[in-house]
Each structure stands twice: as C-alpha cells, then as structure tokens.
N, C-alpha and C positions, 0 to 999 in steps of 0.2 A: 395529518400527514407527517407532522414532525415526529410523533411517537413511532410511526411505521419506519421512518427513516432512521431513527435511533436503533430500533431493533435490527434493521438491515445492517447498520453500521457495526453493531456488536457481532453479528454473524460473519460479516466480512473480515473483521479483525481476528476472530477465532479461526476462520478458514485460512487466512493469511499466515497466522502463526503455525498452524498444522502443516500447511504446504511448505512454509519456510523451514520448519524443523525436518520434515521428511526429505526435502530437497537438499538441505545442508548435510544431513547424514549420508545421503547418496553421494554428494560431491566429495566427502572425505572418505568414501569407500566403506561405510558401515551399513547403509541402508540399500534397499533395492528398488524403491519407487518413490515418486514425489506426489502421489495422490492426484493424478491427472483429472479424473472425473470430478473430484472435489474442487479442484482448481477451476474447472469449467463452470461448475455451479457458482463458485465465487465470482467469476467474471460476469455471469448473468446478474448476480446481485449488485456488482459494481455498476453495471449498466442501468439498473433500476435506481440505484443511489445517485448516479450521475444525472438522470432525468429529474429526479426530485430536487437535487441541488440546483439544477438549471432553473427549475420553476421558482425556487426560493430566491435565486439571484435576480431573475427578471422582476419578481414582485418587489424586492428590495430596491432595485434601481428605479423602478417606476414610482414607488412611494417616495423616494428621495427627490425625484424630479418634480413631483406634484406639489410637494411642500415648499419648493423653492430653496430648500436647504440641502443640497446634495453634498454630503460629507464623504463621498466615496474615496477621494484622494487621501483623506486623513484617516480613514478606517483601515489601518494596516492589516489587522487580523482578518477582516472580511476578504481582502484581496489575497492574503497569504493562504487562506483556506482554498480559494478558487485556484490560485496558481499551483499549489502543491497537488491539488486534486487533478488538475489538467496534466501536470507532469507525470503523475502516477498512471493516468490513462494512456498517455503516449508511450511511456516506458514499459507498461505492461504489454502493450501490443508488440514492442520490440522483444520482450521476454518470451513471448509465445514462439515456440519452435527454435529458440536460440541454441539449444544444446544439441539438437539432432532431429531427425525425422524418420519415418518409416517408408522404405522403398521396397516394393515387392515382398512385403512381410518381414523384411529385415530392417532392424533399427540401425541407422547410419549416424554415427557421432560426428558432430562438426568440430573443427579446430576451435579452441577457446582463445581468441585473440585479445589483444590489449583493448581494442574498441569494445568487445563484448564484456570484458571485465569492467570497464568504465560504465557501460550501460547498466550493468547489474548493480554496481555500487551506487549509481545515481538513483536507481529504483528503490534501493534500500533506504537511502537518505531521504528521498521524497516521501516514502511511506512513514518514516519516523517524523518528519516535519509535519505531515498532514495529521497524524495521530496527535502529535504534540499540541498543535494549535486548536484541535477539535475536542480534546479530552474533557475539558471543563464543561462546554455546553452539552456534551454527550452525557456526562454524569448528572448534570442538573436535569436534563430531559428525562433521564431514567429515574429521577427522584432521589438520587443519592446526595443528601444535603452536605454531609461532611466530606466534600470533594477534595479539600486540601490534603488531608491525610491519605485518602485513597489515591489521589493524583501522584503523590510522591512514590507510593508503593508501585503504582502502575508504571510510572516512568522508569523506576529501577528495573523492574522485570522486563519491560520492553527494551530498555537499553542493553541489558545482558543478551537478550534474544537477538537483537539487531546486530550487536557485535559478533555474536556467534555466526549469524547469517553472512556477514561481511567477511569474517575470518575464513569460513568454509569456502566462500567464493574465491578469495585470494589464494587459499591452499590449492584449490582446483586449478587456478591459473598457473601457479608455480609448477604444479605437476605437468601441465601441458608445455611449459616453457623449458623446464630444466631436467625433467626425468624421462 
C-alpha cells in the first residue's frame, strides 16, 4: 500500500504543478484555463491519498500504544506531515469555487478579497510544507537512493514554482484592488 501511495503522491504533485501553472498564467492574463477536469481528478487522488494516510496514521498510533512507548509528541515530522496534509485538505475545499461560478451558462467572477488572497497563500504554503516534509520518504519509497542531491534539485524547482504561484495570486489581488 505504501508503493501505491507513493505513486498517487507523485501524480498529485504533477497535477498540482500543472494546475498551478495553468491557473497562475490565467491569473496574470496569459492563459485561458486552469485545467478544471484535471484538478477534479487530482482531488479524487487527494481523497485516496488521505484515506491511505489515515490508515497509516491509525496503525502508527496503535503500534506506539501497544509497545508502551508512544513517542508521538516527540515525533515532530510525523505530526507535521499530518497537520500540513489536513491544512491542504481544508484549504483545497476553500479553493474550490473561490474565483467564480457558472450561473445559467454564464461564468460569474467573484471579487478577489484580502481573505481570499490569504486563503490562497496559505494553501500554497501548506502545499510547500507538506511536500518539504514528505519528499525524503517519497524518494526512498520510489527507490531513489541518492535523495540528498535529488532533494536539493526538487526543492529549488518547487520553490521557484511556488513563488510564481504566490506571485501570480498577489498580482491578481493587486489587479482587483487597484486597477
């Protein structure tokens, strides 16, 4: 089940990057779509990933309790993974339908307020944090032994992408507020 979860994780990251790029280009006025069908497929994968993660969490907590040595408070990465994943789940539901909706076949654009900006920036930060704390076990699970070199490269690429996503979101917000 761990290998399946790893494959699902990679698919989610790829879909997230594509959706983020398409959406960011749309926010800055260059693109015309954010890959909505792809995003819904990604959300389905996120749900499967969440269920598998919950199963692993319950197993880990039970195993820690049976041995009499529950180190859950001391295992910061364990809880950082769960907290960032939960934050992504909650913020992703806030993200759905945030920019507009279709009414009678007409797309209605919603005002992009400060609260919506903060929500989107928190989503981007939660995604980065979740990927950051999970990249090492993901690479090990996929059999990539030289993960230190790969991890630095992956962090650099993801940092640039996430800064672009955040910048496009702020650019869009500025457009709503001042233009």
